[in-house]
KESE-900773 format. One record per residue (C-alpha): y, z, x; residue in three letters. Coordinates in steps of 0.05 Angstrom, whole numbers. Example, Ala and Ser with C-alpha at 12.3 -4.5 7.8 and 13.67 -1.06 7.14 Angstrom:
KESE-900773
<vexmi <-90, 156, 246>, "ALA">
<vexmi <-21, 143, 273>, "SER">
***
This chain:
KESE-900773
<vexmi <0, 0, 0>, "MET">
<vexmi <66, -21, 29>, "ASN">
<vexmi <117, 34, 43>, "ALA">
<vexmi <183, 28, 8>, "LEU">
<vexmi <237, 3, 54>, "LYS">
<vexmi <291, 55, 66>, "PRO">
<vexmi <358, 42, 32>, "ILE">
<vexmi <410, 31, 85>, "PRO">
<vexmi <467, 81, 82>, "PRO">
<vexmi <531, 58, 50>, "ALA">
<vexmi <584, 38, 101>, "PRO">
<vexmi <636, 91, 113>, "PRO">
<vexmi <699, 85, 71>, "ILE">
<vexmi <756, 70, 117>, "GLU">
<vexmi <824, 102, 103>, "PRO">
<vexmi <878, 60, 72>, "PRO">
<vexmi <930, 30, 118>, "LEU">
<vexmi <988, 42, 70>, "ALA">
<vexmi <1013, 84, 12>, "LEU">
<vexmi <1055, 46, -39>, "LEU">
<vexmi <1098, 101, -69>, "ALA">
<vexmi <1128, 75, -134>, "GLU">
<vexmi <1180, 130, -140>, "LEU">
<vexmi <1210, 106, -206>, "THR">
<vexmi <1212, 49, -256>, "HIS">
<vexmi <1287, 56, -263>, "ARG">
<vexmi <1323, -5, -237>, "CYS">
<vexmi <1391, -38, -248>, "PRO">
<vexmi <1359, -106, -244>, "LEU">
<vexmi <1319, -139, -300>, "GLN">
<vexmi <1276, -189, -262>, "CYS">
<vexmi <1229, -228, -309>, "PRO">
<vexmi <1173, -229, -257>, "TYR">
<vexmi <1174, -154, -242>, "CYS">
<vexmi <1107, -125, -221>, "ALA">
<vexmi <1120, -61, -261>, "ASN">
<vexmi <1077, -53, -323>, "PRO">
<vexmi <1105, -74, -391>, "LEU">
<vexmi <1102, -1, -411>, "GLU">
<vexmi <1148, 32, -360>, "MET">
<vexmi <1152, 106, -345>, "GLU">
<vexmi <1213, 146, -366>, "ARG">
<vexmi <1249, 188, -315>, "ALA">
<vexmi <1225, 252, -348>, "ALA">
<vexmi <1153, 235, -330>, "ASN">
<vexmi <1165, 222, -256>, "GLU">
<vexmi <1133, 264, -202>, "LEU">
<vexmi <1181, 316, -174>, "ASP">
<vexmi <1201, 323, -101>, "THR">
<vexmi <1148, 375, -84>, "ALA">
<vexmi <1093, 331, -112>, "ASP">
<vexmi <1116, 271, -73>, "TRP">
<vexmi <1121, 311, -8>, "LEU">
<vexmi <1050, 336, -19>, "ARG">
<vexmi <1026, 265, -32>, "VAL">
<vexmi <1057, 243, 34>, "LEU">
<vexmi <1023, 299, 71>, "GLU">
<vexmi <957, 283, 39>, "GLU">
<vexmi <966, 209, 56>, "ALA">
<vexmi <977, 225, 129>, "ALA">
<vexmi <916, 271, 129>, "ALA">
<vexmi <875, 215, 98>, "LEU">
<vexmi <893, 168, 154>, "GLY">
<vexmi <949, 128, 122>, "VAL">
<vexmi <998, 98, 172>, "LEU">
<vexmi <1053, 69, 129>, "GLN">
<vexmi <1093, 94, 68>, "ALA">
<vexmi <1127, 40, 27>, "HIS">
<vexmi <1180, 70, -20>, "PHE">
<vexmi <1185, 24, -80>, "SER">
<vexmi <1200, 23, -154>, "GLY">
<vexmi <1236, 1, -196>, "GLY">
<vexmi <1293, 17, -150>, "GLU">
<vexmi <1275, 75, -104>, "PRO">
<vexmi <1348, 92, -90>, "THR">
<vexmi <1352, 116, -163>, "ALA">
<vexmi <1317, 178, -138>, "ARG">
<vexmi <1367, 230, -114>, "LYS">
<vexmi <1314, 260, -67>, "ASP">
<vexmi <1300, 195, -29>, "LEU">
<vexmi <1329, 222, 36>, "ARG">
<vexmi <1284, 283, 31>, "GLU">
<vexmi <1223, 240, 18>, "LEU">
<vexmi <1239, 195, 77>, "VAL">
<vexmi <1246, 258, 120>, "ARG">
<vexmi <1179, 283, 94>, "GLY">
<vexmi <1146, 217, 113>, "ALA">
<vexmi <1175, 220, 183>, "ALA">
<vexmi <1152, 292, 191>, "ALA">
<vexmi <1081, 269, 175>, "CYS">
<vexmi <1084, 213, 226>, "GLY">
<vexmi <1085, 158, 173>, "LEU">
<vexmi <1122, 92, 185>, "TYR">
<vexmi <1170, 86, 126>, "SER">
<vexmi <1194, 23, 92>, "ASN">
<vexmi <1246, 20, 36>, "LEU">
<vexmi <1234, -36, -14>, "ILE">
<vexmi <1300, -45, -50>, "THR">
<vexmi <1345, -90, -91>, "SER">
<vexmi <1401, -64, -48>, "GLY">
<vexmi <1455, -62, -102>, "VAL">
<vexmi <1460, 14, -101>, "THR">
<vexmi <1460, 22, -25>, "LEU">
<vexmi <1522, 38, 15>, "ASP">
<vexmi <1537, 57, 88>, "PRO">
<vexmi <1534, 132, 74>, "ALA">
<vexmi <1466, 129, 41>, "LEU">
<vexmi <1439, 81, 95>, "LEU">
<vexmi <1464, 127, 150>, "ALA">
<vexmi <1431, 187, 116>, "ALA">
<vexmi <1365, 150, 108>, "LEU">
<vexmi <1367, 126, 180>, "ALA">
<vexmi <1381, 197, 203>, "GLU">
<vexmi <1322, 222, 161>, "ALA">
<vexmi <1276, 174, 198>, "GLY">
<vexmi <1273, 110, 156>, "LEU">
<vexmi <1240, 56, 198>, "ASP">
<vexmi <1252, -9, 159>, "HIS">
<vexmi <1286, -40, 98>, "VAL">
<vexmi <1259, -96, 55>, "GLN">
<vexmi <1316, -127, 15>, "LEU">
<vexmi <1299, -171, -45>, "SER">
<vexmi <1337, -234, -64>, "PHE">
<vexmi <1330, -273, -128>, "GLN">
<vexmi <1359, -339, -101>, "ASP">
<vexmi <1406, -367, -48>, "ALA">
<vexmi <1455, -389, -102>, "ASP">
<vexmi <1497, -330, -126>, "ALA">
<vexmi <1503, -352, -199>, "ALA">
<vexmi <1428, -367, -205>, "GLN">
<vexmi <1409, -303, -169>, "ALA">
<vexmi <1451, -261, -217>, "ASP">
<vexmi <1422, -298, -277>, "ARG">
<vexmi <1350, -287, -255>, "ILE">
<vexmi <1362, -214, -236>, "GLY">
<vexmi <1403, -200, -298>, "GLY">
<vexmi <1456, -164, -256>, "TYR">
<vexmi <1528, -189, -249>, "ARG">
<vexmi <1553, -198, -178>, "ARG">
<vexmi <1487, -172, -152>, "GLY">
<vexmi <1478, -227, -101>, "HIS">
<vexmi <1547, -216, -69>, "ALA">
<vexmi <1530, -142, -64>, "ARG">
<vexmi <1464, -157, -30>, "LYS">
<vexmi <1500, -198, 24>, "LEU">
<vexmi <1546, -140, 39>, "VAL">
<vexmi <1488, -91, 41>, "VAL">
<vexmi <1448, -136, 88>, "ALA">
<vexmi <1503, -129, 139>, "GLY">
<vexmi <1506, -54, 128>, "GLN">
<vexmi <1431, -48, 140>, "ILE">
<vexmi <1438, -82, 207>, "ARG">
<vexmi <1499, -39, 225>, "GLU">
<vexmi <1456, 23, 210>, "ALA">
<vexmi <1408, -2, 263>, "GLY">
<vexmi <1351, -14, 215>, "LEU">
<vexmi <1304, -74, 219>, "PRO">
<vexmi <1311, -121, 159>, "LEU">
<vexmi <1262, -163, 120>, "THR">
<vexmi <1292, -211, 69>, "ALA">
<vexmi <1245, -220, 10>, "ASN">
<vexmi <1254, -282, -34>, "PHE">
<vexmi <1211, -285, -97>, "VAL">
<vexmi <1202, -358, -113>, "VAL">
<vexmi <1183, -396, -177>, "HIS">
<vexmi <1200, -458, -217>, "ARG">
<vexmi <1273, -438, -228>, "GLN">
<vexmi <1292, -429, -154>, "ASN">
<vexmi <1239, -462, -111>, "LEU">
<vexmi <1280, -525, -100>, "ASP">
<vexmi <1330, -481, -62>, "ARG">
<vexmi <1278, -453, -14>, "LEU">
<vexmi <1311, -487, 47>, "PRO">
<vexmi <1375, -450, 29>, "ASP">
<vexmi <1337, -384, 23>, "MET">
<vexmi <1307, -393, 92>, "LEU">
<vexmi <1376, -409, 120>, "ALA">
<vexmi <1404, -347, 85>, "LEU">
<vexmi <1351, -303, 115>, "GLY">
<vexmi <1370, -328, 184>, "GLU">
<vexmi <1444, -320, 170>, "GLU">
<vexmi <1439, -247, 150>, "ILE">
<vexmi <1400, -229, 213>, "GLY">
<vexmi <1331, -215, 182>, "ALA">
<vexmi <1276, -206, 233>, "SER">
<vexmi <1225, -225, 179>, "ARG">
<vexmi <1229, -270, 118>, "ILE">
<vexmi <1178, -262, 62>, "GLU">
<vexmi <1172, -320, 14>, "ILE">
<vexmi <1133, -290, -44>, "ALA">
<vexmi <1108, -335, -99>, "HIS">
<vexmi <1106, -300, -167>, "VAL">
<vexmi <1039, -270, -185>, "GLN">
<vexmi <1023, -278, -258>, "TYR">
<vexmi <1009, -211, -290>, "TYR">
<vexmi <1054, -161, -325>, "GLY">
<vexmi <1124, -188, -336>, "TRP">
<vexmi <1109, -252, -297>, "ALA">
<vexmi <1050, -269, -342>, "LEU">
<vexmi <1096, -263, -403>, "VAL">
<vexmi <1143, -312, -368>, "ASN">
<vexmi <1091, -358, -337>, "ARG">
<vexmi <1114, -421, -373>, "ALA">
<vexmi <1185, -409, -348>, "ALA">
<vexmi <1165, -392, -277>, "LEU">
<vexmi <1105, -435, -257>, "MET">
<vexmi <1128, -488, -206>, "PRO">
<vexmi <1102, -559, -210>, "ASN">
<vexmi <1061, -592, -155>, "ARG">
<vexmi <1119, -633, -128>, "ALA">
<vexmi <1161, -570, -120>, "GLN">
<vexmi <1104, -535, -84>, "LEU">
<vexmi <1094, -593, -35>, "GLU">
<vexmi <1167, -593, -17>, "ARG">
<vexmi <1165, -517, -9>, "ALA">
<vexmi <1105, -521, 38>, "ASN">
<vexmi <1141, -572, 81>, "GLU">
<vexmi <1205, -531, 82>, "ALA">
<vexmi <1167, -470, 107>, "VAL">
<vexmi <1130, -510, 159>, "ALA">
<vexmi <1195, -537, 187>, "GLN">
<vexmi <1229, -469, 187>, "ALA">
<vexmi <1170, -437, 222>, "ARG">
<vexmi <1175, -488, 277>, "GLU">
<vexmi <1250, -481, 283>, "ARG">
<vexmi <1250, -405, 282>, "LEU">
<vexmi <1188, -394, 323>, "ARG">
<vexmi <1195, -332, 367>, "GLY">
<vexmi <1258, -309, 330>, "ARG">
<vexmi <1239, -296, 257>, "ILE">
<vexmi <1171, -286, 226>, "THR">
<vexmi <1161, -322, 160>, "ILE">
<vexmi <1107, -297, 113>, "ASP">
<vexmi <1085, -348, 62>, "TYR">
<vexmi <1021, -359, 21>, "VAL">
<vexmi <1007, -417, -26>, "VAL">
<vexmi <1005, -389, -98>, "PRO">
<vexmi <936, -376, -128>, "ASP">
<vexmi <943, -428, -182>, "TYR">
<vexmi <946, -483, -129>, "TYR">
<vexmi <894, -453, -82>, "ALA">
<vexmi <821, -470, -73>, "ALA">
<vexmi <802, -400, -52>, "ARG">
<vexmi <829, -333, -76>, "PRO">
<vexmi <868, -284, -33>, "LYS">
<vexmi <842, -217, -12>, "ALA">
<vexmi <886, -182, -63>, "CYS">
<vexmi <919, -121, -31>, "MET">
<vexmi <870, -132, 27>, "GLY">
<vexmi <811, -122, -20>, "GLY">
<vexmi <800, -72, -77>, "TRP">
<vexmi <810, -1, -50>, "ALA">
<vexmi <807, -23, 22>, "ARG">
<vexmi <877, -23, 51>, "ARG">
<vexmi <927, 3, -1>, "ILE">
<vexmi <932, 63, -46>, "ILE">
<vexmi <986, 60, -99>, "ASN">
<vexmi <1017, 120, -134>, "VAL">
<vexmi <1057, 107, -197>, "THR">
<vexmi <1121, 145, -217>, "PRO">
<vexmi <1080, 190, -263>, "ALA">
<vexmi <1029, 204, -208>, "GLY">
<vexmi <970, 159, -226>, "LEU">
<vexmi <933, 135, -164>, "ALA">
<vexmi <912, 62, -166>, "LEU">
<vexmi <877, 13, -119>, "PRO">
<vexmi <932, -38, -134>, "CYS">
<vexmi <999, -37, -170>, "HIS">
<vexmi <972, -76, -230>, "ALA">
<vexmi <907, -38, -240>, "ALA">
<vexmi <934, -2, -302>, "GLU">
<vexmi <924, -68, -339>, "THR">
<vexmi <848, -60, -332>, "LEU">
<vexmi <816, -31, -395>, "PRO">
<vexmi <763, 23, -393>, "GLY">
<vexmi <790, 59, -332>, "PHE">
<vexmi <817, 130, -331>, "ARG">
<vexmi <858, 131, -269>, "TRP">
<vexmi <863, 198, -233>, "PRO">
<vexmi <928, 236, -224>, "SER">
<vexmi <954, 264, -158>, "VAL">
<vexmi <979, 323, -200>, "ARG">
<vexmi <906, 347, -207>, "THR">
<vexmi <867, 315, -150>, "ALA">
<vexmi <880, 304, -76>, "SER">
<vexmi <893, 234, -50>, "LEU">
<vexmi <833, 239, -4>, "GLY">
<vexmi <785, 258, -59>, "ALA">
<vexmi <812, 202, -103>, "ILE">
<vexmi <804, 150, -48>, "TRP">
<vexmi <733, 170, -30>, "ARG">
<vexmi <703, 191, -96>, "ASP">
<vexmi <739, 163, -157>, "ASP">
<vexmi <694, 116, -198>, "PRO">
<vexmi <751, 68, -210>, "GLY">
<vexmi <766, 61, -136>, "PHE">
<vexmi <692, 50, -122>, "ASN">
<vexmi <681, 1, -180>, "ARG">
<vexmi <700, -63, -143>, "TYR">
<vexmi <699, -36, -71>, "ARG">
<vexmi <657, -76, -22>, "GLY">
<vexmi <611, -132, -45>, "THR">
<vexmi <554, -101, -85>, "ALA">
<vexmi <591, -109, -152>, "TRP">
<vexmi <602, -184, -143>, "MET">
<vexmi <573, -236, -190>, "PRO">
<vexmi <551, -305, -167>, "GLU">
<vexmi <577, -347, -135>, "PRO">
<vexmi <615, -292, -98>, "CYS">
<vexmi <553, -252, -80>, "ARG">
<vexmi <524, -310, -40>, "SER">
<vexmi <590, -336, -12>, "CYS">
<vexmi <603, -333, 63>, "ASP">
<vexmi <675, -314, 46>, "GLN">
<vexmi <657, -252, 7>, "ARG">
<vexmi <681, -205, 62>, "GLU">
<vexmi <744, -248, 73>, "VAL">
<vexmi <773, -252, 2>, "ASP">
<vexmi <733, -192, -26>, "TRP">
<vexmi <727, -227, -93>, "GLY">
<vexmi <801, -241, -102>, "GLY">
<vexmi <843, -206, -155>, "CYS">
<vexmi <811, -165, -210>, "ARG">
<vexmi <874, -162, -251>, "CYS">
<vexmi <880, -238, -248>, "GLN">
<vexmi <808, -246, -268>, "ALA">
<vexmi <821, -201, -329>, "LEU">
<vexmi <886, -237, -347>, "ALA">
<vexmi <853, -305, -345>, "MET">
<vexmi <782, -293, -369>, "THR">
<vexmi <783, -226, -404>, "GLY">
<vexmi <732, -198, -354>, "ASP">
<vexmi <757, -158, -294>, "ALA">
<vexmi <689, -167, -261>, "GLY">
<vexmi <689, -243, -264>, "ALA">
<vexmi <699, -289, -205>, "THR">
<vexmi <773, -297, -194>, "ASP">
<vexmi <792, -364, -227>, "PRO">
<vexmi <834, -380, -165>, "ALA">
<vexmi <768, -398, -132>, "CYS">
<vexmi <747, -470, -139>, "ALA">
<vexmi <675, -446, -146>, "LEU">
<vexmi <691, -406, -208>, "SER">
<vexmi <668, -434, -275>, "SER">
<vexmi <737, -412, -300>, "ASP">
<vexmi <777, -450, -248>, "HIS">
<vexmi <796, -501, -301>, "PHE">
<vexmi <843, -448, -330>, "MET">
<vexmi <885, -452, -267>, "MET">
<vexmi <882, -528, -270>, "ALA">
<vexmi <907, -528, -342>, "TYR">
<vexmi <966, -483, -324>, "ALA">
<vexmi <984, -528, -266>, "VAL">
<vexmi <979, -590, -310>, "ALA">
<vexmi <1024, -557, -361>, "ALA">
<vexmi <1075, -543, -307>, "ALA">
<vexmi <1072, -615, -283>, "ASP">
<vexmi <1080, -640, -355>, "ALA">
<vexmi <1146, -605, -364>, "VAL">
<vexmi <1171, -617, -293>, "ALA">
<vexmi <1234, -653, -316>, "GLU">
<vexmi <1248, -613, -378>, "GLY">
<vexmi <1287, -548, -387>, "PRO">
<vexmi <1249, -484, -372>, "ALA">
<vexmi <1235, -436, -430>, "PRO">
<vexmi <1281, -377, -438>, "GLU">
<vexmi <1266, -318, -393>, "LEU">
<vexmi <1241, -252, -423>, "VAL">
<vexmi <1277, -199, -382>, "TYR">
<vexmi <1247, -134, -357>, "ARG">
<vexmi <1275, -83, -405>, "ARG">
<vexmi <1243, -22, -437>, "ILE">
<vexmi <1266, -44, -506>, "ARG">
<vexmi <1237, -114, -494>, "THR">
<vexmi <1168, -88, -474>, "ALA">
<vexmi <1151, -69, -546>, "ALA">
<vexmi <1162, -141, -568>, "LEU">
<vexmi <1116, -173, -516>, "VAL">
<vexmi <1058, -125, -512>, "ARG">
***
């Protein structure tokens, strides 16, 4: 009688590289592609200072190296300086992800003194009128240009983040030039990802194929021209890709996200997945959540994968792609990401691209702006 083969031990769970600390959903901008959930948290439900400082300490103890302070607009928190100081005290590299419109030299100096390491400043366009229209904030673009200079004067490294889509992609060369002009050391060109507010606005935001081809060429030319001076991060959007991206570096592999109310998530859109009861940092430690929570372990690794993912030689490269996108497109969070050409649902991506091409010359639909009062109408 043959002896049963021993079951190999599960590989150790490596610590996350980064904590995405969503401090608040409050924000003066109303971007229609915002990654925040449709049902946003009120200020009264936010974690207090002591809770966030404890989360930062637990993150460092877990092995996290970076703390990304995000929102909403993180400067809406009056305790931001204290949180940055707490991150520095724990040895965490800190990055402020901001719209910039509420920053000023005094606050920047205070944050730099507290130990802030980097600022990522978002732009909605290179054209002021269009940027203000997309962000829903009057004179916001002009304010951002002033703040970019103030960030550099404070001695802080600057990343210029441009979120691109159908309504601004034709001005990508101008955005790249703007990033160079303001002295950014890194430019991130981020195509809209279609869940949350962006999924509501997909018909208004999806670029057509001709736009994308011109954008790809503009980035290639800028990378050559700026080589050695400015790093340009750019990834072709999922809807035009043949293979999915490793979303957030893979489910519960590189990032742990904490929401304003204290829910811990493996990615910032995971609240859209039905059937999960996400743990709270108010009642559990970050380390215990990362290692033991059933939701974090649900799509971690490769054992959960359906075919063709399970047999694919890219399974430990893309880690199955995006679970939230799979849910949004197919209704099944465990399905193969439709961004993959091998998925039986890839035609859904093709239909969306064809629809974008069909209306290439026509006016875009009206934008649905990110507002608490609007959310009830689109859920």
